[in-house]
C-alpha positions in Angstrom: -9.6 21.8 -18.8 -7.9 18.4 -18.9 -6.7 17.1 -22.3 -5.0 13.9 -23.4 -2.0 14.4 -25.7 -0.5 11.0 -26.7 0.7 9.3 -23.5 0.6 12.6 -21.6 -2.1 14.6 -19.9 -2.1 18.4 -20.1 -3.9 20.6 -17.5 -5.1 23.9 -18.8 -5.6 26.0 -15.7 -7.5 29.3 -16.4 -6.4 32.6 -14.9 -8.5 32.9 -11.8 -8.4 34.1 -8.2 -9.1 30.6 -7.1 -5.9 29.0 -5.8 -5.0 25.8 -7.6 -2.4 23.3 -6.3 -0.8 20.2 -7.7 0.6 17.8 -5.1 0.5 20.6 -2.5 2.3 23.2 -4.7 0.7 26.2 -6.5 0.1 25.6 -10.2 -1.0 27.9 -13.0 -1.1 28.1 -16.8 -0.4 24.8 -18.6 0.9 21.8 -16.8 2.0 18.7 -18.7 2.0 15.3 -16.9 3.7 12.3 -18.4 2.3 8.8 -18.2 4.3 7.7 -15.2 3.3 10.8 -13.2 -0.4 10.1 -13.9 0.0 6.4 -13.0 1.5 7.5 -9.7 -1.6 9.7 -9.1 -1.5 13.5 -9.0 -3.4 15.3 -6.3 -5.2 18.4 -7.6 -6.6 20.9 -5.1 -9.1 23.6 -6.2 -9.8 26.6 -4.1 -8.5 24.9 -1.0 -11.9 23.1 -0.8 -12.0 20.3 -3.5 -9.3 17.6 -3.7 -9.1 15.4 -6.8 -6.8 12.6 -7.7 -5.8 12.4 -11.4 -5.0 8.9 -12.5 -5.4 6.4 -15.3 -8.6 4.4 -15.3 -8.0 0.8 -16.4 -11.7 0.0 -16.0 -15.0 1.7 -15.4 -16.3 1.9 -11.8 -18.1 -1.3 -10.9 -20.7 -2.3 -8.3 -19.0 -5.4 -6.9 -19.2 -4.9 -3.1 -17.1 -7.0 -0.8 -17.4 -6.5 3.0 -14.7 -4.2 4.3 -12.9 -3.6 1.0 -13.6 -0.2 -0.4 -12.0 1.6 -3.3 -12.9 3.0 -6.7 -9.7 2.3 -8.7 -8.8 -0.6 -10.9 -6.7 -2.3 -8.2 -9.5 -2.3 -5.7 -12.1 -3.4 -8.3 -9.8 -6.3 -9.5 -9.2 -7.4 -5.9 -13.0 -7.5 -5.2 -13.6 -9.4 -8.4 -11.1 -12.1 -7.5 -12.6 -12.5 -4.0 -16.1 -12.8 -5.4 -14.9 -15.4 -7.9 -13.1 -17.6 -5.4 -15.3 -17.3 -2.4 -18.1 -19.8 -3.4 -15.5 -22.5 -4.0 -13.4 -24.7 -1.6 -10.1 -23.9 -3.3 -7.3 -23.0 -0.9 -6.5 -19.2 -1.1 -3.1 -17.6 -0.5 -3.3 -13.9 0.2 0.0 -12.0 -0.5 0.8 -8.4 0.3 2.7 -6.0 2.5 1.9 -5.4 6.1 -1.3 -3.5 6.6 -2.8 -4.0 3.1 -5.9 -5.8 4.5 -5.2 -9.5 4.2 -7.3 -10.5 7.2 -10.2 -8.3 5.9 -9.9 -10.1 2.6 -9.9 -13.5 4.3 -13.0 -12.7 6.3 -14.7 -11.4 3.1 -13.9 -14.7 1.3 -15.5 -16.6 4.3 -18.5 -14.3 4.4 -19.3 -14.6 0.7 -18.7 -18.4 0.6 -20.9 -21.4 1.3 -19.6 -21.7 4.9 -20.7 -18.2 5.9 -23.0 -19.6 8.6 -20.1 -21.3 10.3 -17.3 -19.5 12.2 -14.0 -18.4 10.8 -11.3 -20.0 12.8 -8.1 -17.8 12.7 -4.6 -18.4 14.0 -1.4 -16.3 13.7 1.3 -18.8 12.9 4.0 -16.5 14.1 2.5 -16.7 17.6 2.6 -20.5 17.9 5.1 -22.1 20.2 7.2 -24.4 18.0 7.1 -27.3 20.4 3.3 -27.1 20.7 2.3 -26.0 17.2 1.4 -29.5 16.0 -0.9 -30.0 19.0 -2.5 -26.5 18.5 -3.3 -27.2 14.9 -4.0 -31.0 14.9 -4.9 -31.7 18.5 -3.5 -34.2 20.9 -4.7 -37.1 23.1 -4.2 -37.3 26.8 -0.6 -38.3 27.6 0.7 -37.7 24.1 3.6 -35.8 25.7 4.5 -34.7 29.2 1.5 -32.9 30.7 -0.6 -33.3 27.6 -4.4 -33.1 28.0 -7.1 -34.0 25.5 -7.0 -31.3 22.9 -9.3 -30.8 19.9 -7.1 -28.8 17.6 -7.9 -26.0 15.2 -8.5 -28.3 12.2 -11.2 -30.1 14.1 -12.7 -26.8 15.2 -12.8 -25.6 11.6 -14.3 -28.8 10.3 -17.1 -27.7 7.9 -15.9 -24.1 8.3 -12.9 -21.9 7.3 -9.5 -22.0 8.8 -7.4 -18.8 8.3 -3.6 -19.3 8.8 -2.2 -15.8 9.1 1.6 -15.2 8.8 1.9 -18.7 7.1 5.6 -17.8 6.3 6.3 -18.2 10.0 4.9 -21.7 10.3 7.4 -23.9 12.1 9.2 -26.3 9.8 8.1 -29.3 11.8 4.4 -28.7 11.0 4.8 -27.8 7.3 4.7 -31.5 6.1 1.6 -32.1 8.3 -0.1 -29.1 6.7 0.8 -30.5 3.2 -0.8 -33.8 4.1 -4.1 -32.1 5.2 -4.2 -30.1 1.9 -3.5 -33.2 -0.2 -6.1 -35.5 1.3 -7.9 -33.9 4.2 -6.4 -36.3 6.6 -4.4 -35.6 9.8 -3.4 -37.4 13.0 -3.6 -35.8 16.4 -0.5 -36.2 18.5 -0.5 -39.5 20.3 -3.5 -40.8 18.3 -3.5 -44.2 16.7 -5.9 -43.3 13.8 -6.2 -40.5 11.3 -9.0 -38.1 11.3 -10.6 -36.1 8.4 -11.4 -32.4 8.1 -13.4 -30.5 5.5 -12.0 -27.2 6.6 -11.5 -24.6 3.8 -8.0 -23.2 4.1 -7.0 -19.5 3.6 -3.4 -18.5 4.3 -1.7 -15.1 4.3 1.8 -13.7 4.3 3.9 -10.6 3.7 7.0 -12.8 3.0 8.5 -14.3 -0.1 7.8 -18.0 0.2 9.9 -18.9 -2.8 12.8 -19.7 -0.5 14.5 -22.9 0.7 13.2 -22.2 4.2 9.6 -22.9 3.2 8.3 -26.2 2.1 7.8 -25.7 -1.7 5.3 -28.5 -2.1 3.2 -26.9 0.6 3.4 -23.5 -1.2 2.2 -25.1 -4.4 -0.8 -26.4 -2.6 -1.5 -23.2 -0.7 -1.5 -21.1 -3.8 -4.5 -22.9 -5.4 -5.7 -19.4 -5.9 -3.2 -16.6 -5.1 -4.4 -13.0 -4.6 -1.9 -10.1 -4.5 -3.2 -7.2 -2.4 -1.8 -3.9 -3.7 0.0 -1.5 -1.4 -1.8 1.8 -0.7 0.8 3.8 -2.7 -0.4 1.9 -5.8 -4.1 3.0 -5.2 -3.8 6.7 -4.4 -7.2 7.2 -6.1 -8.8 5.3 -3.2 -7.5 7.4 -0.4 -10.5 9.8 -0.3 -13.1 7.0 0.1 -10.8 5.2 2.6 -10.6 8.4 4.7 -14.4 8.5 4.9 -14.7 4.8 5.5 -12.1 4.5 8.2 -13.3 7.6 10.1 -16.9 6.4 10.1 -15.8 2.9 11.1 -14.4 4.4 14.3 -17.4 6.6 15.0 -15.7 9.8 13.9 -17.1 12.5 11.6 -15.3 12.5 8.2 -14.2 16.1 8.5 -10.5 17.0 8.2 -8.7 20.2 7.1 -8.2 20.3 3.3 -4.4 20.8 3.7 -4.2 17.6 5.8 -6.2 15.6 3.2 -3.7 16.7 0.5 -0.7 15.7 2.6 -2.4 12.3 3.4 -3.0 11.8 -0.3 0.6 12.6 -1.2 2.1 10.4 1.5 3.4 6.9 0.5 2.1 5.1 3.6 4.7 2.3 4.1 2.4 0.8 6.7 -0.5 0.9 4.2 -4.2 1.0 5.3 -3.4 0.0 8.9 -1.1 3.0 9.3 -3.5 5.3 7.6 -6.3 4.2 10.0 -4.2 4.8 13.1 -3.2 8.2 11.8 -6.8 9.2 10.9 -8.0 8.3 14.4 -5.4 10.6 15.9 -6.3 13.3 13.5 -10.0 13.1 14.2 -9.4 13.2 18.0 -7.2 16.3 17.6 -9.8 18.0 15.4 -12.6 17.1 17.9 -10.7 18.9 20.6 -9.8 22.0 18.6 -6.3 20.9 17.7 -4.5 21.3 14.3 -3.2 17.8 13.3 0.2 17.7 11.7 0.9 14.8 9.5 4.7 14.8 10.1 4.2 14.4 13.8 1.4 11.8 13.6 3.2 9.6 11.1 6.3 9.6 13.4 4.0 8.1 16.1 2.9 5.3 13.8 6.0 3.5 12.6 5.1 0.7 10.3 7.8 -0.8 8.0 6.6 -2.0 4.7 6.8 -5.8 4.1 7.9 -7.1 0.8 5.4 -8.3 -1.8 5.6 -12.1 -1.6 4.9 -13.3 -5.2 3.7 -11.8 -8.5 0.4 -13.2 -9.7 -1.0 -12.1 -13.1 -4.5 -11.3 -11.8 -3.4 -8.1 -10.0 -0.3 -6.2 -11.0 2.1 -6.1 -8.0 4.0 -2.9 -7.3 7.6 -3.1 -6.1 7.9 -2.4 -2.4 9.2 1.0 -1.4 12.7 1.5 0.0 12.7 1.5 3.8 11.7 4.9 4.9 14.2 7.2 6.7 13.4 8.1 10.3 10.8 10.9 10.3 12.4 14.4 10.8 11.0 17.8 11.6 11.3 20.2 8.7 12.6 22.8 11.1 15.6 20.5 11.8 16.6 20.5 8.1 18.9 23.2 6.7 19.6 24.1 3.0 22.6 21.8 3.0 20.4 18.8 4.0 17.9 19.5 1.2 20.6 20.1 -1.4 22.4 16.9 -0.5 19.2 14.9 -0.6 18.3 16.2 -4.0 21.8 15.7 -5.4 21.9 12.2 -3.9 18.6 11.2 -5.5 19.1 12.4 -9.1 17.1 15.5 -8.3 13.9 13.5 -7.9 11.6 15.2 -5.4 9.8 12.0 -4.1 13.1 10.1 -3.6 14.7 13.0 -1.8 11.7 13.5 0.5 11.8 9.8 1.4 15.5 10.1 2.1 14.9 13.0 4.4 11.9 11.3 6.1 9.4 14.0 5.2 6.3 14.2 3.0 6.3 15.4 -0.6 4.2 18.6 0.2 6.8 19.5 2.9 9.6 18.9 0.4 7.9 21.3 -2.0 7.8 24.0 0.7 11.5 23.5 1.5 12.4 23.7 -2.2 10.3 26.9 -2.5 12.3 28.5 0.3 15.8 27.2 -0.8 18.3 29.8 -1.9 20.3 27.6 -4.3 17.5 25.4 -5.9 15.3 26.9 -8.6 12.1 25.6 -10.2 12.7 25.2 -14.0 9.9 27.7 -14.9 11.9 30.4 -13.1 15.0 29.7 -15.1 15.5 31.8 -18.3 14.9 29.7 -21.5 18.3 30.6 -22.9 20.0 29.2 -19.7 18.0 26.0 -20.0 18.9 25.7 -23.7 22.6 26.2 -23.0 22.6 23.7 -20.2 20.8 21.1 -22.4 23.4 21.6 -25.1 26.2 21.2 -22.7 24.7 18.0 -21.4 24.0 16.5 -24.8 20.2 16.7 -24.3 20.4 14.6 -21.1 17.6 16.1 -18.9 18.8 14.3 -15.7 22.4 15.7 -16.1 21.0 19.1 -17.0 18.8 19.1 -13.8 21.9 18.5 -11.7 23.8 21.3 -13.5 20.9 23.8 -13.1 20.1 22.6 -9.6 16.4 22.1 -10.4 14.1 19.1 -9.8 14.1 16.7 -12.8 10.3 16.6 -13.1 10.1 20.4 -13.1 12.7 20.6 -15.8 11.0 17.9 -18.0 7.8 19.9 -17.9 9.5 23.2 -18.7 11.4 21.6 -21.6 8.2 20.2 -23.0 6.5 23.6 -22.6 9.3 25.4 -24.4 9.2 22.9 -27.3 5.4 23.2 -27.6 5.7 27.0 -27.6 8.3 26.8 -30.3 
């Protein structure tokens, strides 16, 4: 039974032979989750066969399909709502989000749902443009405009009446930024070497994982680009979508959506700094291993797919942005960690399990296993109530200090303190 108590959620787990796990660790009796824990998403496993994600629902499920963008949570629904709202217009769109969050998929969806869907989407990665030739690539050039120049149409001419997608706009050479501003202001541009302006009706979509509010980027251009800004949430902020994403990504690559339950739990608990792109690469490896009778190990597969998280570029009110994660530590094998490593990581991260796991470069379920086996660290429910009471008194009621004194995870101690108070 799941009950709401104020801002908290209480799980009442009946005595049964069926194994029940919370975030990869055995759970029994009454478990209390505070609002922040539920917001983060809690992975509940029943009988090693059913995996659920407990999370707050900011809105009811909604049928608002957008090509390529799946998800059942509020963040995914809000993202699709914004895309469906702006797609039929000609307003410039700026897509903001970390690496791997699906900005190109969102751009293609805006084009597909818009009035220009019958025309092609012209896409260019601004980071790949040669600075000396960027203007010619974008705006075209006439024969002889520069040494060796041939007649060149340019991407704005190609996208006339269609959609032009400028990916990695934060890497646009400074020399072309004023030219882009002119096109956005009036639709006019001049090919290199030409004597007259030309016009384009191209609809512009840009994307970046950078913070464009810097002196290095033309701020007037930024104001024009963000006619409609959409913030794509990182995967760690939409843990409730991981199940449907697993099925969608595996089917998209022709694989059967069948994985070991233990692996699904680890996938759901992982923070995925490389977001959906990293998840997709990992799932393809896992499916291949399962197909050939192997046992995929998340720790090993994630080490093979390094993908640093980019920073969220700007906060826009339509979708709540989540602060980017700290850069992940290099992935390590659990067998390479000793008790001292685990103890140092917990002590150095205020006895927070998730932060300590990230510092060690391991997943949260693996961290739980290391804590279970540790000789000096105890779970709070295994500590006598009198000892907890004495430690709290010595620490003036400060749970964080008390956790360090007792050498127990802070979240475990908070739950046990609440349980003891409720029992009293």
